[in-house]
N, C-alpha and C positions, 0 to 999 in steps of 0.2 A: 315804771311806776307810775302812776298818774297823780298830778297834783293834788295837794293836799287843800280839802275845804272845810265848810260846816254844814251840819244839817241838824234839823231838830228831831229829837226822839221823845218819847214819854214813857214813863213807868207808873202802873197803877200801884195805889197806897196797899192795897192786900195782896195781889197777885205778883207784882214786880213784873209785869209784862212790858217787854221793850217792843216799840214799834216806831215808825217813821218811813216817810216815802224815801225810796232810793237806797234803803239800807241792805246790804247784803243780797241782792238781786238773784233769785233761783238758779238762773241757767249761765251765771259768772263765775261760778266757783269750782275751780280743777280738783279733780282727785286722782291719785295714782297710788300705786301699789307698793309696800314696804318690803323689804327683803328680810324676813325671816327675824322678826323681833322677838326677845324674851318674854316683855310683857305682850301677850298676843292680841292681834288687832282683830276686828272682826272678820269671819271668813269671808264675806260677800265685799270687802273692802276694794277689788281689784275692778267692780263695778263701776263705772262712771256714775256719780251721784252727787248732784249738785247741792245738798247739805252737809257734804264731809268733804273736809282739807286733810291731807296729809303731806304735799309739797306743793310748790307753786312752779309752774314753767315760766321762767324769766332769764332775760337775757343780762340782766343786772346782777353784780357780784355780791348778792346778800343772802342772809341765811336768818333764822329766827330762832334764838335760842330760847326754851322755856323749862321753866323750873315748877313741878308739882309738889303738892301736899304741903305746903306752908300755910301762913308764915312760920318759922321756927325762931323763938327768943334770942338764939344766939347766932346760928347759922344765917340766917338771911340776913341780917345788917351786916355781917362780916362779907357775904355774898355783895351787898349792896354798897358797901366800901371797895372794893374791889372794881365794880362796874363805873362807881363814879370817878375812880382814879383815872381811869381809861376813857371815859366820857362814851360809854356804849350802853345800850339800851336793852332790856328784855322782856319777857311776858312773864307773868306769875299766875299759875293755875291754882288757886287759892282754894282750902276747904273751909267753909263757913264757920263752922265751929271754933275754929282757931282765929279765923278773922275776927270773931266775938272777942275771945281771949285777949288777943294783942292786934287791936284795931290800931294802935300807932304805929305799929310796923307797916301794915296795910297802907296808911295815909303815908308814911314816906314813900314807899315804893311809888305811890302814885305821884307825889308831889317831885320825885327825882326823874319823872318822864318816862317811867315803864307803864306797860300796861298790866292791867289786871284780868284774869277770865276765872269763869264759875267752873269748879271741880268738885261739885256737890257738898252737900251739910257735913255729911259723916261716912264719906268713902265706901258707900255699899256698891255690890255688884247691881247697878240698875238694870241691867237685863234680865232680872230674877224679879222684880217687883211692879207692882201695877203703875198706871200712866197717872193716877193721882199722887201715888208715893213718890215716883220721880219728879212731880211738879213740887210737891212738898219741899224736898231736897235741894232743888235749883233754885225756888223761887226765896227760901228762906237764905240762901247763900247770896243770893242777887240783892235782899236787903241789908245783909249784914256788909258786903261792899260798898253799898249806896250809902249807911248809915257811917262806915268810917271815912271814906273818900267822897261822897258827893256826886257819886257817878256809878251808874249800873255795869257791869260787863256785857260785851257785844259778842262774845264767842263763849262756847263751853267745850270742856275736855272730860268725858267720862272715867270715873277711876275704872283701872284696869285695862282702858280700852274697850270695856264689855258695854257696848250698845248696839241694837239690832238696827239693821237698814231702817224696818218701819219705825223705829225710836228716832233715829236721826232726822228723817223727813217730817214727822210727826213734832217734835221739839222745834225746829225749824218754822214750822208752820203757825204752832201756838205761841212761841215766846221770841221768834226771830232770830234765833241761836243757831249758828251751824257749829256743826261738830268738827274741831280742829285735833286732828291725832296728830303724827308724826311720820318722819321717814328716815331717821338716825336715832337708835335706842341702845344706849352703853350699857344696859341692864346694871345700872348704878344701886339698884335697889339690891341686888345682891352682894353688894358691898366688896368687889373685886380689887378694890385698892384704888388710890387716885391715880397711879401711873397708867392702868388698864383703862379706867374711865376715859382718861385725857387722849390715850393712843386710840380707842373705838371712835371717840367723836370726832379728832382730827382725821382719820381714815374715812368715816362715813360721808362727810360735809361735803357739800357741793354747792354751786347755786341755786337758790330757790329752797333748800332743804329746811325742814322744821326739826329743830334737835330735841328730844326729851331728857330731861334730867329731874334730880329731886333735890331741893334744896334741904331738905329734913338730914340728909347724910353727911357728914363730916368729909368724908372722902371725895365725894364730889366737890364740895368748895374747895377742898385742897387741889384738885386737878384744874381748877377753872383758871389759875394764872396761863397755865401752860396753854388750854384750849383757848383763852380769849386770845392772847399773844400769838398764837400759831396761827391762828386762823385771820388774824389781822395780816401777818407776815405774807400770806397769800394773796393779799387783797381782798378778802370778803369782809363786808360790812354787816354789823350787827343793827338788826330791825325789830320791830315789834310784829306781832303778827298781823295786827291791821295795817300796817305799812306794809309786809310782804303782800297783802293781798290787794295794795293798791287803795285801801279805803283812807279818810281821815284818821290822823292821830287821836287815840284815845281821849288826850287832853284837851284836843281844839274842838271836840263835837259839843254840842250845846244839847243838855238834859234837861226835861222837865218832871218834877214828880206830882201826878195827878190824880185827882179821886178816881176811883172804879166805880 
């Protein structure tokens, strides 16, 4: 992984446009196929796509644990307590309207060294709506995160993984937001029980894996002690999405809000 550094990015007042030299250079981002997830990845995911990440090829023993659909008023603080106790970091793909409702939880996520990503405002199937509608969902969420934490997200995850190849490239061009999917899916949204969720994550995880989970489900949080301790015993380190990509950590980057 490359040394961490600082760089200047900008966010427009109205459009929440993220821009900046050296950020997420197009040809640098790898994409690999996932094996049969329950939440379906786009059908074209096996094609190399500079705007899409599902896992990272690395010799470092690192994984990125990600949590979607929060913040949740009880589960997310409970999870944050577990991570703080173990001094581990994760990435939270949050829904904008929930950040607006619980900004203090989003603020805590950021203050404790975790990363926050954009997961849309209202969790629609974005592959079925217009480009203008997609931008409204994403920009509103970016501004909610900015208002809560003082920094915008630098990656995006579409609800249900439903985002076409054209949309992924278009969004990366318009908002400098690569689409981050996953390589490990425990199907925790089906609520199979904490033991099953934990076993699926432990079985599927490997160096460079991006792990999908949801902090809105109690069973997922109950599975986390086994997941966190089990992967740690295997010598795997937990890093944020930015870190696994070799980017500067989210908290060390310099962001400025400018007029459009």
